[in-house]
N, C-alpha and C positions, 0 to 999 in steps of 0.2 A: 752803303757803308762797306768798307773793305773787310776782307776776311780777317785781317790782323786785328782790326778794332772789335770785330765780333768775338774773337777768341780772347780778347782782353776785357771782356765784360765784367769779370770778377773785380778787377782793379777799378773799373768805372763805377761798379756798384758800391764798393767800399768807400770810394771818394764821395759818392752821392750820400751815403749814410752819415759820413763825417760832416759834410757841408750842409746838408738839408736838415738832418735830425740831431746833429751834435753828438753822435754816438761816441762813447768813450773809447780810449785805446784798448781797454780790456775787452769791450764788446766787439770791436773790430778784429782783434786778434782771434777771438773765439769764432767769429764768422769765417775768417780766412782759413782757420784750421779745419772747420767743418766742411767748407767748400772744397778744400784741397783733398780731403778724404773722399768726398763724393766724386770729384773729378777722376781720382785714381781708380775708384771702383767702377765708374761708368764705362771707361774704355773707349769712348768716342767723344767727339766735340760736344761741349755743353749745349750748344744751340740745336743739336740733333736729338736731344733727349725727348722721350715720350712720357706720357703718364704712366705707362707700364714700367718704364725704366725706373722712374722715381719710386713707384709702389714696390717694385722688386728690391730696390736698394734699402728701403725702410724695413721690409720683411726680413732681409738678410741680417740687418742690424739686430732685430729682435731675436732671430735664431742664434746669433752669436752671444746672446745674453745681455745685450745692451738694454738698460731699463727703458720702459715706455717714456718716462720723463725726459731722459737724454735724447731719445728718438724724436720727441716733439720739438726739442730745441734745435736739433739738426735739421728737421723738416722746416722749421721756421726760417732758418738761413736760406734753404732752397727756395721757399716761397718768396722771400724778399728778393732774391736774385732774379727769379723768373718774372715776378711782377715788374721789376725794374726793366728787364730785357724786353718784355712785351710793350711796356709804356714807351720805351725809347725806340721802338721799331727794329730792335736787333733780332727779335723773333716774331713770327707771325702768330704763334699761339703760346699760351702759358700752360705747360704740362702739369702744374701743381694746382690748377684752379679748382678742380672738383675732388681733390684728394682729401680724405679725412685723416686726422692725426690719431695715432693710437691712444687709447684712454690711459691716462696716468693717474695712479692712486697716490695721494700724499700721505706720507708717514706722519704719525702724531709727533709733533715737536715737543720735546721736554725742555722748556726754557729754564733758566736759572731762577731760583726763588729769592725772596728778600732775605730769608734766614741764611741761605747759602752765600749771598753777597756779603752779609755781615761776617760770616765765618772767613771768607776770603780776605776781607779788609783787616780783620783781627789778626790774620797770619802774616800780614805784610808790615815790615818795620816802618819807622817814621824818622830814620836818621840817614841811611844811605841814599844817595841821589837816585839810584835806580829804583829803590823801593818807593820813594816819593813819587817818581814818575809812574810806576805801576799802579799805585793807589789812585792817582789822578786819572789814569786811563780807565780803571774800573768804574770810578765815579762818573766819568764822562759818558761811557757807553751805556751804563744802566740808568744814569740820571737824565740823559737827554736823547737817548736812542740814536746816536750817530751811527752811520754806516762805517765799516772798517776804513774804506777809502777816504771818508770825510774826516775821521778823527786823526788819521796820520797826515792829512793834508792841511790841518788847522795851522795857521800862521799866528805869530804873536799879535799882529795887528787885528786879527779876527776875534780876539778874546777881550771882552770889556767886563772886567770884574767889578767895576764901580756900579754898573747897571745890571750885572749878572746875566749877560747875554753873549752869545757867540755867533759869528757869521759864517755860514757854510757857503763857500764860493763854488759856483758851477758844479753843484751836486748832480745826481742822476737826473737826466733830462735837461742838463745845462741851466738850471735855475738856482739863483742865489736865494738863501732864506735865513732869517734870524731865528735862533734857537735859545730859549731861556735856560739858565743854569740854576739848579736849586742851591740852597744855602750851603749844604755840606759839600756839594760838588764844587762850588766856587771856592770854598775854603781849601779843599784838597788841591785844586789846580793852582790857586794862589800860593800855597805852601811850596808846591813843586817849582813854580816859576821863580820864587824868591830864594829858596834854599837848595833845591836840587839841580835845576837846569844850569845855573852858572858854573857848577862844578863839572858838568858834562861837556860844555861847549869847547873847552880847551882853546886851541888856535882856530877852530872853525867859526865862521860867521854865518850862522844859519838863521833863516827867517821862520823856520818851522818850530812849532811849540814843543812837540814831542820828538826827542832825539835819542840817539844811542849813546853808548859809553864813550865814543870818540867824536861826538858832536854831529854825527850824520843823521839825516832824516830817517826815521824808521819806516820800513815798507809794510804793506799789508801782510806779507808773508811773515815778517818779523813780529808784527802785532799778534798774528795767529799763534806763533810759537810762544810768545810771552804769556798770553792769556790761557792757552791750553795747558802749558806746563804748570801754571799756578793752580788751575782747577784740578788737574790730575793729582797734584801733590796734596791739596787740602780736601777736596771733595771725593777723590777716588774715581772721577769720571771726567771725560773731555767736554769742556764747555767752550764752544767757538764764539768769536766776537758777535756773530749775528744773533746768537741766543740772548745776549744782553739786550739787543734791540727788540727782539721778539718779546722779552719779558717787560721791557719798558712800555710797549704798546698795551699788552694785556693788563699789566698792573695799573696803568693810568686809566684805562677804560673801566676796569673793575673798581677803581677808587672813585669813580663818578665823573671823570673828565668826558666832555663831549667828544664823540668820535671824530667829528670834523676838525676839532682843535688838534687832536692827536695826529690826524692825517696831515695837517699843515706842519706840525712840528717835525715829523719824520720825513716829510718831503715826498709823500705818495701822490702821484698824479690823480689817481682814482681812489675814492673812499672804499671801493670794493677790495682793493689791495689791503687796506688797513683792516677791513673786516675779516679777511682771510687769516690774519694773525690770531683772531679770536676763535676761529672754528676748531682749532686743536687745543684750546685751553681747557683741559679736562677738569680743572678745579672750578672754573666758572660754570661749566656744564653741570657738574655735580651739585653746585650750590643752587642753581636754577631749578634743577630737578627736585632737590630736597625741599625747596621752598614752595613749589607749585604742585607736585604730585600728591594726591591724597594719602598715599601710603609712605610718602617721603617725609611728611611733617612729623615732628616729635610730638608725642602725646603729653 
């Protein structure tokens, strides 16, 4: 293999991730950024890196104050690159094969509660088109656990209000799935589509369900702005779109739903991922403790 092709192994790796694993544009961009940072710090051809080089790079990141969680993500990109290079014969050895990732400690996630959702919805009007849209967004994220990318990617053809289901197309892992909508969620989305969206479309002919004031598709960044601004105004704290998804999982399981059913609804490949959402649910932990511990039970 020519030296040019060897030096171009990052491009080959990214093409491989896109073609073989269906990696999203967001994932590919993150990998490309992490690998560019590593290439700049390495100071020599990627194929010449040793285990000590990679270990030193990760240690330098930690010394700079980069969190262990972020370092693990960056190391994951390096591992993927070098596994690919070794398998393709670009490199004779994989310098990341025996490296251990720094231990990352997960912070306790404080998801939004049902009472807080009710407060948010009570603060949003039911007349202005943008208010109708924002109500529908809150209902969709908390009611069905959509990812941010999934809710902004919903198209009109994906929403079936007659049967109260929505189709998520090519979600994470490139797998379509059907997601049920609850009664209040269907009503809010239907109200927005009937009374709010037509006033936002203007001259734009958009296929997307959730649009901006000029008829354009809202982005994940715009969704984040809408949701966090609302939560800061009403609750006095920032609630990101993902916390609605987290709350959906926790509240569904706490309410008696089978965890495998919830796993399928939110599109997790592994049930272990779904279970991770429960590990930081302090209310569930407290309830279990009070119910089971001999000193926790009420007299």
